[in-house]
GUTI-254567 format. One record per residue (C-alpha): x, y, z; residue number from 1. Coordinates in steps of 0.001 Angstrom, whole numbers, plus 524288, in hexadecimal, padded with zeros to 5 digits. Example, Ala and Ser with C-alpha at 12.3 -4.5 7.8 and 13.67 -1.06 7.14 Angstrom:
[rec [8300C; 7EE6C; 81E78]; 1]
[rec [83566; 7FBDC; 81BE4]; 2]
# end
This chain:
[rec [33CAB; 82C86; DBCC4]; 1]
[rec [33716; 81EB9; DBD45]; 2]
[rec [33B07; 81D66; DCB96]; 3]
[rec [334B1; 82A6D; DCEF6]; 4]
[rec [32815; 82685; DC81F]; 5]
[rec [327F4; 81993; DCF68]; 6]
[rec [329FE; 8204C; DDC82]; 7]
[rec [31F4B; 82A3A; DD9C1]; 8]
[rec [315EA; 81F7B; DD593]; 9]
[rec [318D5; 817B3; DE1E8]; 10]
[rec [316D4; 823E1; DEA3B]; 11]
[rec [309E3; 826BE; DE39D]; 12]
[rec [3050B; 818DC; DE5D8]; 13]
[rec [3094E; 81959; DF413]; 14]
[rec [3020C; 82620; DF641]; 15]
[rec [2F60E; 820C7; DEF6F]; 16]
[rec [2F64C; 81486; DF7C7]; 17]
[rec [2F7F1; 81C91; E041F]; 18]
[rec [2EC91; 8254A; E006C]; 19]
[rec [2E3FE; 81979; DFDCE]; 20]
[rec [2E791; 812EA; E0A9A]; 21]
[rec [2E555; 81F66; E1241]; 22]
[rec [2D749; 81FA4; E0D77]; 23]
[rec [2D42E; 8115F; E0FC8]; 24]
[rec [2CE90; 812BB; E1D55]; 25]
[rec [2C45A; 81BF2; E2284]; 26]
[rec [2C9EC; 82146; E2F34]; 27]
[rec [2BDFC; 8298D; E3262]; 28]
[rec [2BA1A; 8259B; E404C]; 29]
[rec [2ABB0; 8289E; E3E1D]; 30]
[rec [2A263; 81F03; E449A]; 31]
[rec [2957F; 81A3B; E3EF5]; 32]
[rec [28EB4; 815F6; E4B60]; 33]
[rec [27FF6; 8162D; E49B4]; 34]
[rec [280E5; 81631; E3AD6]; 35]
[rec [27AC1; 80B89; E3286]; 36]
[rec [281CF; 807B2; E2605]; 37]
[rec [27D4D; 7FEF4; E1AE0]; 38]
[rec [28791; 7F985; E1188]; 39]
[rec [28360; 7F184; E05C7]; 40]
[rec [28CF4; 7E702; E01A0]; 41]
[rec [29357; 7E71F; E0EF1]; 42]
[rec [29824; 7D917; E0E83]; 43]
[rec [2A4E0; 7DBC0; E0753]; 44]
[rec [2AE37; 7E5F1; E021D]; 45]
[rec [2AB5C; 7F44C; E043D]; 46]
[rec [29E5E; 7F1B1; E0ADA]; 47]
[rec [2A404; 7E86B; E14E3]; 48]
[rec [2AF92; 7F116; E184E]; 49]
[rec [2A6A7; 7FCE5; E1968]; 50]
[rec [29DA3; 7F551; E226B]; 51]
[rec [2A924; 7F1E7; E2B3E]; 52]
[rec [2ADE2; 7FFFB; E2BA0]; 53]
[rec [2A083; 805B3; E2ECC]; 54]
[rec [29D39; 7FB4F; E38DE]; 55]
[rec [2AA04; 7FE7B; E3FBC]; 56]
[rec [2A569; 80C85; E40A4]; 57]
[rec [2990F; 808A2; E47C1]; 58]
[rec [28F28; 80861; E3CB4]; 59]
[rec [2841E; 7FE9A; E3BF4]; 60]
[rec [28798; 7F80C; E2F18]; 61]
[rec [27ECD; 7F065; E25F2]; 62]
[rec [284B8; 7E90E; E1A7A]; 63]
[rec [27DD8; 7E226; E0F4E]; 64]
[rec [281AD; 7D65A; E073D]; 65]
[rec [27AD7; 7CE0A; DFD07]; 66]
[rec [282F5; 7C24A; E015F]; 67]
[rec [27ED9; 7BE0B; E0F10]; 68]
[rec [28AC0; 7B56C; E118F]; 69]
[rec [2944A; 7BFE6; E0D55]; 70]
[rec [28CAB; 7C9FE; E1506]; 71]
[rec [28CF6; 7C21F; E21A5]; 72]
[rec [29BAB; 7C02B; E207A]; 73]
[rec [29D8E; 7CEB7; E1E1E]; 74]
[rec [294E1; 7D216; E29AD]; 75]
[rec [29D81; 7CA05; E32B3]; 76]
[rec [2A9BD; 7D082; E2D48]; 77]
[rec [2A433; 7DE3B; E2EA9]; 78]
[rec [2A00D; 7DC05; E3CBD]; 79]
[rec [2AD5B; 7D65B; E4004]; 80]
[rec [2B56C; 7E0C9; E3919]; 81]
[rec [2AD56; 7EC2D; E3E30]; 82]
[rec [2AB52; 7E6A4; E4BE8]; 83]
[rec [29D0C; 7EA76; E4A52]; 84]
[rec [290F6; 7E201; E4B21]; 85]
[rec [2889A; 7ED0E; E45BE]; 86]
[rec [288FE; 7E7B5; E37D5]; 87]
[rec [27DCC; 7E10D; E30AE]; 88]
[rec [27CDB; 7D982; E23EF]; 89]
[rec [2717A; 7DA8B; E1A72]; 90]
[rec [26E87; 7D2A4; E0E43]; 91]
[rec [26D01; 7DB43; E023B]; 92]
[rec [26DB7; 7D872; DF3B4]; 93]
[rec [26F14; 7E500; DEBE4]; 94]
[rec [26C62; 7DD5E; DDF67]; 95]
[rec [25E62; 7DB38; DE3E8]; 96]
[rec [25572; 7E6EB; DE5ED]; 97]
[rec [24C38; 7DF5F; DEEC1]; 98]
[rec [2579D; 7DB8A; DF77A]; 99]
[rec [25ACF; 7E9FA; DF8E2]; 100]
[rec [24CC6; 7ED70; DFC46]; 101]
[rec [24BD7; 7E266; E0631]; 102]
[rec [258A5; 7E641; E0C7F]; 103]
[rec [254EB; 7F497; E0DC3]; 104]
[rec [247AC; 7F13F; E1382]; 105]
[rec [24DD1; 7E89B; E1DF5]; 106]
[rec [2592A; 7F1D1; E2093]; 107]
[rec [25050; 7FD9A; E228E]; 108]
[rec [24785; 7F5B4; E2B6F]; 109]
[rec [252EB; 7F1BF; E3420]; 110]
[rec [25BB8; 7FDB9; E33B8]; 111]
[rec [2576A; 80B35; E3824]; 112]
[rec [263BB; 81204; E332F]; 113]
[rec [26C13; 81274; E2709]; 114]
[rec [276FE; 81C65; E2768]; 115]
[rec [2800F; 81764; E1CC1]; 116]
[rec [27CE7; 80F61; E10A3]; 117]
[rec [28881; 80A18; E0904]; 118]
[rec [284C5; 8047B; DFBC7]; 119]
[rec [290C6; 7FC0B; DFA0D]; 120]
[rec [28BC9; 7EF4E; DF426]; 121]
[rec [28E75; 7ED5C; DE5BB]; 122]
[rec [2929F; 7E40A; DDB09]; 123]
[rec [29D54; 7E4F4; DD0AC]; 124]
[rec [29B71; 7E517; DC208]; 125]
[rec [2939D; 7D8AF; DBF68]; 126]
[rec [28A3B; 7D4B7; DB49A]; 127]
[rec [27E8C; 7D064; DBC95]; 128]
[rec [27101; 7D4CA; DC0C3]; 129]
[rec [269B8; 7D79E; DCD4F]; 130]
[rec [25D93; 7D043; DD1A7]; 131]
[rec [255AE; 7DBA7; DCC42]; 132]
[rec [25BE4; 7DB5E; DBEC0]; 133]
[rec [26593; 7E689; DC016]; 134]
[rec [27409; 7E60C; DBD16]; 135]
[rec [27A01; 7DFF7; DC957]; 136]
[rec [284CD; 7EA0C; DC9CD]; 137]
[rec [27BD1; 7F5D3; DC83E]; 138]
[rec [27163; 7EFBC; DD0D0]; 139]
[rec [279FF; 7EC88; DDC7E]; 140]
[rec [282FA; 7F84E; DDB5B]; 141]
[rec [2788F; 802A3; DD938]; 142]
[rec [26A44; 7FE9F; DD871]; 143]
[rec [26AB2; 7F6BA; DE50A]; 144]
[rec [27175; 8014F; DED19]; 145]
[rec [26868; 80B7A; DE6F5]; 146]
[rec [25C5B; 8043C; DEBCB]; 147]
[rec [26281; 80115; DF8F2]; 148]
[rec [2664E; 80F39; DFB6B]; 149]
[rec [258F7; 81478; DF7CF]; 150]
[rec [25212; 80AAF; E009D]; 151]
[rec [25AD1; 80EAF; E0C0B]; 152]
[rec [25B11; 81D35; E0926]; 153]
[rec [2507D; 82156; E12BA]; 154]
[rec [257A7; 81AAD; E1DDD]; 155]
[rec [26446; 82186; E1A18]; 156]
[rec [25D1C; 82E88; E198B]; 157]
[rec [257D7; 82C3A; E2734]; 158]
[rec [265A9; 82AD2; E2CCE]; 159]
[rec [26D05; 83726; E28BA]; 160]
[rec [2780D; 83931; E269E]; 161]
[rec [27847; 82C6C; E1F16]; 162]
[rec [28066; 827BF; E13AF]; 163]
[rec [27F8C; 81F8E; E075B]; 164]
[rec [28C56; 81A72; E01BD]; 165]
[rec [28C0D; 81452; DF43A]; 166]
[rec [29834; 80C9E; DF088]; 167]
[rec [29B0E; 80F86; DE24B]; 168]
[rec [2A719; 80FC4; DD98C]; 169]
[rec [2AEF4; 81936; DD150]; 170]
[rec [2AB9F; 810EB; DC565]; 171]
[rec [29EA4; 8182A; DC4D0]; 172]
[rec [2A605; 82219; DBC7B]; 173]
[rec [2A764; 8189A; DB122]; 174]
[rec [29922; 816D4; DAD47]; 175]
[rec [28C7A; 81E47; DAB69]; 176]
[rec [27ED7; 81A06; DAF38]; 177]
[rec [27530; 816C5; DA483]; 178]
[rec [2684B; 8197F; DAB4D]; 179]
[rec [26119; 812DD; DA027]; 180]
[rec [26853; 8061E; DA2E8]; 181]
[rec [26C9F; 8056A; DB11C]; 182]
[rec [26C4D; 7F697; DB040]; 183]
[rec [27765; 7F679; DA659]; 184]
[rec [27FB8; 7EA77; DA937]; 185]
[rec [286B7; 7E6FA; D9C93]; 186]
[rec [2942A; 7EA94; DA1C2]; 187]
[rec [2947A; 7E766; DB070]; 188]
[rec [29FEB; 7F076; DB32F]; 189]
[rec [29882; 7FC0E; DAD7D]; 190]
[rec [28C9F; 7F843; DB58A]; 191]
[rec [29506; 7F8B3; DC1BB]; 192]
[rec [29A06; 80645; DBE17]; 193]
[rec [28C0A; 80AE2; DBBF0]; 194]
[rec [28782; 80568; DC8EA]; 195]
[rec [291F1; 80D77; DCFAD]; 196]
[rec [28E09; 81995; DC81A]; 197]
[rec [27FFB; 81749; DCC60]; 198]
[rec [284EB; 816C3; DDA7B]; 199]
[rec [28B05; 82428; DD8C9]; 200]
[rec [27EE8; 82A34; DD286]; 201]
[rec [27652; 82473; DDD29]; 202]
[rec [27F3C; 829A4; DE7D4]; 203]
[rec [27F76; 83740; DE1FB]; 204]
[rec [270A9; 837E0; DE1AA]; 205]
[rec [26F94; 8322D; DEF5D]; 206]
[rec [27902; 83C69; DF478]; 207]
[rec [27107; 84743; DEE31]; 208]
[rec [263E3; 84283; DF340]; 209]
[rec [26802; 83DF4; E00C2]; 210]
[rec [27074; 84961; E0510]; 211]
[rec [264D8; 8508C; E0B06]; 212]
[rec [26141; 8444A; E12AA]; 213]
[rec [26E97; 842F3; E1907]; 214]
[rec [27281; 8372A; E10D0]; 215]
[rec [27FE2; 83776; E0A4D]; 216]
[rec [2820A; 82F0A; DFE2F]; 217]
[rec [28FD0; 82B74; DF9B0]; 218]
[rec [29555; 8235F; DEE7D]; 219]
[rec [2A254; 81CF2; DF1DD]; 220]
[rec [2ACC5; 8171E; DE918]; 221]
[rec [2B449; 80E70; DF2AA]; 222]
[rec [2C00A; 80BF8; DE9E9]; 223]
[rec [2C504; 80180; DE0B3]; 224]
[rec [2CB41; 7F88E; DEADD]; 225]
[rec [2C33A; 7F96F; DF737]; 226]
[rec [2C652; 7ECEC; DFE78]; 227]
[rec [2CB35; 7F0E4; E0BEC]; 228]
[rec [2C468; 7F5ED; E1824]; 229]
[rec [2C1E2; 80468; E193E]; 230]
[rec [2C359; 8082E; E0AFC]; 231]
[rec [2B595; 80D77; E0935]; 232]
[rec [2B5A1; 81C13; E0C7D]; 233]
[rec [2ADF8; 81B9B; E1942]; 234]
[rec [2AD11; 82A5A; E1A4C]; 235]
[rec [2A380; 829DB; E0F02]; 236]
[rec [29B26; 82029; E1681]; 237]
[rec [29B96; 82712; E23A0]; 238]
# end
């Protein structure tokens, strides 16, 4: 009986691993030539790998970073890995509302199109504050992307069918929002959960309002261990 249970457990794990591996890469051959994509936090992790994947498919890709040195290194990597020179780096600090306004003003002045906005940048559960006095976690994960998206919304509406992708997390299920105290930051982990719940609420309302304008809004949970190329579900983006 013990041997049978061991064999069944091993078989289950093997099937699970096979299923996971079979979904790692997006094999959809769709091209994105002529499309303009903006990815916040594109200097590392999910943002960087997504930038590489979309640049390979012909998109004009813009990435943002609050760290210029890290951003420049990532830009070189993305161009090399994607074999595309159609990638640009922008400086953006989502913890500073004026930085967001300045970025959007310059971006809109220089770019006539925006087909895909990926709000990827974020911070983990930390006890700190933004330049404007908000919880750093809630400010960078939700308030910053909220302002950024709204400032770019008209450009997205002018390029249908366009898309907004908000990177969130399944942990949004573990907290509720207290609208009387959105700046709650006593327990950083709970603040992180709430920021992800705010992402989901925002996406739901965006989807409702923007459907008639040809703008699709999606909230994406990328997984617990996203560290390899191609793991973000690109079909959602494209």
